[in-house]
N, C-alpha and C positions, 0 to 999 in steps of 0.2 A: 590821366590814362598813361600807362607805361607803353613803351615801344612794343613789347611782346603782346600786351593786351590788344593794341591796335592791329597787330599782325594776325592774331587769332580771330578777331572779329571779321576782318576782310577775308581771311582764309575760309571762314565758314560761309560767307556770302557767295564766294566764287567756287566753293567746293574744291578748293585747291589741295592736292595731296602734298605737294612740295612747295614751300615758301620760306622766305627769310627777309629780315630787314637789314639795312646797311649801317646799323649803329644807332645809338640812342641820341636824342636831342639833349642838350644840356638843360638842367632843371629850369633855369630862368630864361631860356631861349624860346623863340617861336620859329616855326619854319616847316619844312617839308620832310617827311619821313619816307625815303624811297623804299619800296617793297619790291622784291623779286619773286617771280613765280616760275615753276617748272625748270626748264633748262637755263633760264636767266639767273638762277641762283648761283651759277658758276661765276658770274660777274660780280657778286656781292663783295668779295674780298678786294677787288680792284676799287670799288667805290669806298670801302672802309679805309683803304690806304690813301685816299685822296685828301687834300688839304681842306680844312674847314675855313669858312670866311664869316666874319662877324661884322655887322654894320650897326653903328650906334649913333644916336642923336643926342647931342649935349647942349645944354644951355648954361653958358658960363656967367658968373656973377650973380646967380640966384641962390638965395639961402632958403632952405626948407626947415 
């Protein structure tokens, strides 16, 4: 599901007139997609400009 598809689905559930998401998740990443509604959409650029953080788990010495 794309970020916009998720936004449109939630927007319909809450009958929101004004809504936006704060950027797309990277294709192989899992995580949270922050959504802003109403006046909170003014904060979306602040969230877009924030740094991303990735956490990875590695197992060294294993061949697949």
